[in-house]
N, C-alpha and C positions, 0 to 999 in steps of 0.2 A: 657535737664535741666541742669543747672549749678551744679557742684560738691559741691558748698557751701551749697545747700539745704540738703545735707546729713550729715552736721556737726551740732551737738547739739549747739555748741557755736554761730553759725549763728542765730539760733532761740532765744537763750538767748538775744543776742544783739538786734535782731529785736523787740522782744516783750518788751524789756526794754525801747526801743525808741518809738515804735509805739503802742499806746494804743487804737487807734480807731478800732472798729470791722472790720474785713476784711474777705471776702469769697474767698477762692482759687477756681479758675476754674469756678464754677457755684454757683449761689444763690439757695435757696430752690425752688423758683419759676422756675428756669431753669431745675431742675431735677425731680420735684415732679410728673409730669404726668407719668413718667416711674416708679419711685421707689415706688410710692404708690400702684402700681399693686401687690407688693410683701410684703405688710405689712398691719396690721390692727391697729385700734386705740389703742388697748390694747397690741400690740406686745412689747416685751422687746427689745429695740433698743439701740445700742452702736454706738456713733460717735467716730471713731478710728482716733486720731490725730485731735482733734477738733479745735486747735488754739483758736482764739478769734472770731470765726464765730458767726453770729446771727442765723444760721440755727436752733438751738435748740429752740430759742425764737419763731421763725416762726412756728415750728412744734407744740410747746405747744399751740400756738394761734389757731392751727387747731385741737386741742383736742387729740394729741399724748401725753399720760400722763406717759409713762414708759421709760424715756430717761436717758442714762448714757453717760457722756462726759469723754474721756480719752486723755491725752497728756503727753509727758515725760518732758515738759518744766515747771519747778516749777514756773517760773515767770508768764506765761500765765494762769496757773491753779489757782494761787493765785488771779489773776485779775478776772477770771471767777467765783471763789467762792464768791468774793466780789460783783460782778455784780448780781449774781443770789442767794444771801444768803437768800432771802425771799421765794424762790420757793422750796416747799417741794417735788415736783414731779421730781426734777432734781438731779441726783447724779454725782458728779464731782471727778475724780480720777487722781492722778499724777502717771503714770506708763508707762513702756515700751511696745510698741505694740508687741514685740517679747516674752514678758513674762508679761502678764497683771495681773496675780494673781487671775483671775476669775476661778471658777470651771467649769467643763466641762458642755456643754449643757445649758448654762445660758441664751443665747440670741437668739431671733428669727431673728434678723436683725443686720448686722454690716455694717455701711456706712463708706466708706473711700474716701475722696476727696483729692487725692494727697499724701497720706501717703505712699503707695506702691512706687509711683514715687520718693519720696524723699529718700527712702531706697535704691532704685536702682541707685540713683545718688552718694551714699556714697561709703565708702570702704567696701570690702568684700560684694559687693552688691547681688550677687546671693545667697550666704549662708544666709545673713540676710533677704532677701526676703522670702526664704524658711521658716526660723524660724518664721517670722510674719505670713505667710499663714498657717503654721501648727498650730500656736496659734489660729488664727481665726477659723480654722476648728474645733479645740477642744472646744471652747467656744460657738459654734453655736449648737443649738438644732437640732435633726434630721428634715430634710426639711427646716432648717434655710437657710437664704440668706446672702451672702456677696456681697455688692454692691460697686464696685470699679469705681470711676470716675477718668479718667486718660487722660493725653495728649498722651500717648503711643499708637501707632498703634497696631492692632492685631498681626502682625508679630513680634512685640517686647514685647508683654505682655502675649499672650496665652501660650508661652513656659514656663513662670513662673507659670501661673495659672493651666495649665494642668499638673497634676501629678497623673496618674490613680492608681498607686499603693498606694499612700498616701492619696489622696483626693477624686478622683472619682466625682468631681463636674459635674453637668449639667451646662454648660456655655452658656449664651445668651449674644449677643452683640447688642449694640445700638450706633448710632451716633447722636450727637446733636451739633448745631452750638455754637461757642463761643458767649458769650453774648454781644460782640461788634457787632455780626451779629444777624439776626432774629433767635428766639429760635428754630424754627422747621427747619430741613434740607430740602432744596428745590433743584431744579435743578441748581439754581444759586450758591449753596454751594458746588461746585466741588472741590475747593482747600482744601486738607486735612489739610493744616495749619490753616484753619478756623474752625476746628472740635475738639470736645472732644469725648471721648469714654466712654461708661458705660458698664462694664462687670458685669453681674449678674450671680453669682456662687451659685447654689442650692446644699445644702448638701444632699447626698443620703446615 
């Protein structure tokens, strides 16, 4: 991933220019068969680094009612507040993923599509990734689930996610085809360049 993705000014410029909704890596349809195994319709769910994705809208349409969106880009948060101003079931917050301001044990599920990847592309990547993961661990309720959708292979991501002394996650791994490919991984999807990875981390 390019280092520009780790710079806040890149996102300010992008969201000032590109107002059309965009889903990084995967749409809701691409991940829901996996992620819905770990959530109920009344789960408190946080979209960490929401950007201007339509995922929240698609989840609301499927009767997930307790959704919070968070991003550190004021521009995109203002746009999302305007877009969803009539929806009372959606909370939208401008805050840093490393320090969300939420109390401990608030959420049942935290979904991250590319946010950890962006932090790992930036400066002080290891330290900032640890800060973000520690914050996610704090705000998850016991048995809560952090779902990380990433382009990073296990050998590059598990070492950040695994921290037995601090987190003690139970980690499960899934592979899904990029959406330019068929959604389900088949024998034809041998090339890892054609895959995304979903890391499901259960708080114990």
